[in-house]
N, C-alpha and C positions, 0 to 999 in steps of 0.2 A: 727713777728720775724721769720727768715728762720728756717727750721727744724734743720739744723746742729747747729745753735746758741742755740736753745732750748735744744738740747741734751747735748751740752757742758755745758750749764748753770746748768741743773739738775744733771749732773755727777759731777760738781765741787762744789756742795752744800752739805756739810757734813750732813746737817739736812735732805735733801731729798735723802737718800741713797737707796730708794726702787725702784731701776731700775735693771732689770734683763738682762743679756747679754748671748747670745748663739752664738757660732761660728760654721759655716758650710763650707764645701767645696762642690761645686756643682758637682754632680755626673752625669754620662752619661745619666741615665734614668730620670734626672730632667731638661733636656734641650729639646727644640722643634726642628723642622726640620731646623731651622736657627741657631742652636747652641746657643740659648738664654735660660736663665732660664725661665721655663714655668710659666705661671700665677698660675697653680695649685700647683707647688712646692713652689712658693712664699707664697701662702696662707697657705700651710702646714707648712712651716717654722714658720710663725707667730703664727699659732695655737699651734704648739709644744712648742714654747717659752712661750706663755701665759699659757699653761697647766703646764709646769714645774715651772713657777713662782707662779701660784696659789697653787701648791702643797707645795712649800716652805713657803707660807703664811698660810697654813692650810685650804685652801678653794678649793682644787682640786675637780674635778667632782666625784671622788671616795669618797672623804671625805663628800661632800654634799649628795651623794646618801645614805650614812649611816644615814643621818638625814632626808631622804625622799625628798630631793631636787635635782635639777640639774641645770647646766648652760645652757643657750640657746643663741647663737649669734643671735641678732635681726637686727642690722644695721652695715654697714661698708663702709668706704670711703678710697680708696687707690689711691695715686698719684705716678706714676712711672717715674723716671728721666732717668733710663738706665736699660739695661738688661745684667747682668753678663753672662759669658759663662761657658762651661764645664771646671772643675778644678779650676775656680776662687774661692777665699775665701771671704766669707761675714760674717758680724756680725748682728744679729737681737737683737735690744734692745727694751724692752717693760716695761711699767709701768702703774699702775692704775692712772687715771687722773681725778677722781671725779665721779659725778652722774648727771643725767638728768632725772627728773621725776622717772619712774620705772627702769631706766637703770643704770647699773654700767658701767663706761666708761674706756676704756683701749686704750693707744696709742702705736704706733710702729715706729721704725726707722730702716731701713736696709742700711748698709754701706758696701762698698767694702774694701778690705785689705788696700788700700791706703787712706782710710778715705773719699772717695767720697760717696755722698749720692746716693743710688739706689732708695729708695722708702720711703714714709711716709704714715702712715695709722692711722685712728681713728675708734674705734669700740664701739658698745653699746650692753650690755649683759643683759639678764633677768635671774632671778632665778625663776625656775618653781617648783611648788608643783607636785611631781610625781603622786600622787593619783588623784588630781583634774585637772591636766594638765593646771593649770592657774598660771600666774605670782603672786609673793608675794612681800611684801614690801622689798625694797632693802637696806634700811638704815643699818640694822644689819650686812649685808654682806659687804657693803662698808667700815664700820668701821674696819672689819677684814682685808680688803685689804690695809689699810693705804695709801690712794691715795697721789700722789705727786701733791699738789695744784698748779694751775697756769701753768701747764705744757702741755697745749694742743698743739699738733704739727701741726694741721691744723685749720684754722679759721672757725668760724660758727658752727651751730648745726647740728646734724644728724637727720634731719627731714624726714617725710614720702615723698616718691617720688610720682609724679603725675601718674594717670592712663592715658591710651591712647586707642583710638578705631581703628584708621587706622593701618594696618600692612603691611610691605613691604616684609617680609620673615618669613617662619615658618618651624620648624623641630619637629619631635616627637621622644621621647626617652622612653624606658621602664626601670623601676627601677629593677636593678639586686640585688641579695642578697649581692654582694660585695659592693654595694653602701650604705649599712646601717652602722651606727656607733653604739657606745655603748648605745645610747638612743633608739636603734631599729627603727630609722627613717633615711631618706636620709641625709648623711653627707653634711654639708654646702659647702664644697669644690666641691662636685659633682654638686650642684646647680650652682656654679660659672662656672664650665665647660660647663653646658648646656646653660647658658646665652651666653657665648662666642661662642660656637659652633652654636648658633642660628643666628649669624650674616651672612649676604650674603657671599657666597664663594669668590666673587671678593674682598671683604674687608679683609677676612681672608688671602688671598694670597698676598696682597700688603701692609697691615697695621698691626700695633701692638697697643694694648690698652695703652694709656698714663694715663687714669683715669678710675676707676671703682667705682661706688657707688651702693650699693645693700641693699634692705630691704628683710629680711626673714620673711614671713607672716604666713605660715602654714606648717604643716608637710606633708611629702610624705612617702609612705611605699612600701614594696615589691610588684612588679608586677603592680604598678600604671603606667599609660601611661601619660607622661609629654609633653605638647606642649610648645615649646620655640618660641615665636614670638617677632619681633622687628619692629620698625619704625624709619626711618631717620628723624631727626629734620631739618626743613627747606629744605627737599629733599637733604640733604648732609650726606654722610656716615661718616663724621668726628665726628658726635655726634648722638647717638641713644638711644632710650628708649626700654626697654625689659620687657617681663613678662613671667613667667612660670605658666601654669595652668594645673590642673589635668583633663585629657580628660573625665574621667568617670562622674564627677559631675560639671565640670567647675570651681572648686575652685581655686582662685588665690593664688599661693604659694610664688611667688617672684616678686618683681619689681626691675629694675636696670636701671642705666644710664651709658653709656660708651662714652669716647672720644678716638679717634684713630689718629695716626700719621703714615706717611709712614715708612714701615719696613726697 
C-alpha cells in the first residue's frame, strides 16, 4: 500500500487515533545550497515530532530518565520523494507501529501543504538502562506507546546492514562539544551528516539522496575522531555503503546505505 494510502487509512480510523501531526515552515537555515530542505533538517523534524508525541504518551526521554532509562535510536530507513524549499510548509505525521524483537517501531510521513508526499520513514528504538548502558525488555514501553497496528509505511524489516572491506572515499571528523545531545553522546543527526559528507565530492555536487538506511551501533563522545568511509556498489555512485568508525580504537559506530539521484 502506498505511504499516502496508509496515512489516509490510519487517520480515518477512529480506533487508531494515535497519530501525531506537527506543522513546520521551512526556514532559511534549514535549506542547503540548492534551496532544498536539508537532510539534517528533515531528520530533526522527525525527531522533534517523535519527541513531542512520546511526551504526550508519557514516555518522553525526560520521563524515562526519571526512571533511569532513555530512548536510543538504533535503525532508520528514509525514502525521499521530493525536497521542499525555503518557506514551503510541511506536515510531519508520526505513530508507534509495533515492535520487532528488542525494538519499539515508529513510522513517519512528511507531506507538503498541497498533500503531496515528501518522504516516508520507519525507525527502530531501544530503551537503554542508564546505569548498565544496556537494552532492556521493550514490551512494557510498547504498551505505553499504544501502537497503531498494521500501519507500517515501508515494507520489510529493519535489519542489520552488511559490512564492507573496500572503500572508495574517506573523510575524518572530530566530535565537538556542540555535537553532543542530552544523553552526553553524539547526536544521531550528526552521525547522518557525517555519513552524507563522507560521499565523494563529485556525488555531493551532482546528486541528492533518495534513500537512506542507517544502523546506529555504538556511541561516540567529545573529541573522538570519526572516520567516514564509503564504497560504491557495483562501481556505481548511485548506491553506496557507508561506515563510521572511531579512529582511536577502530570501533564501528554506524553502518549506512544510500541511494542517489541527479540533483
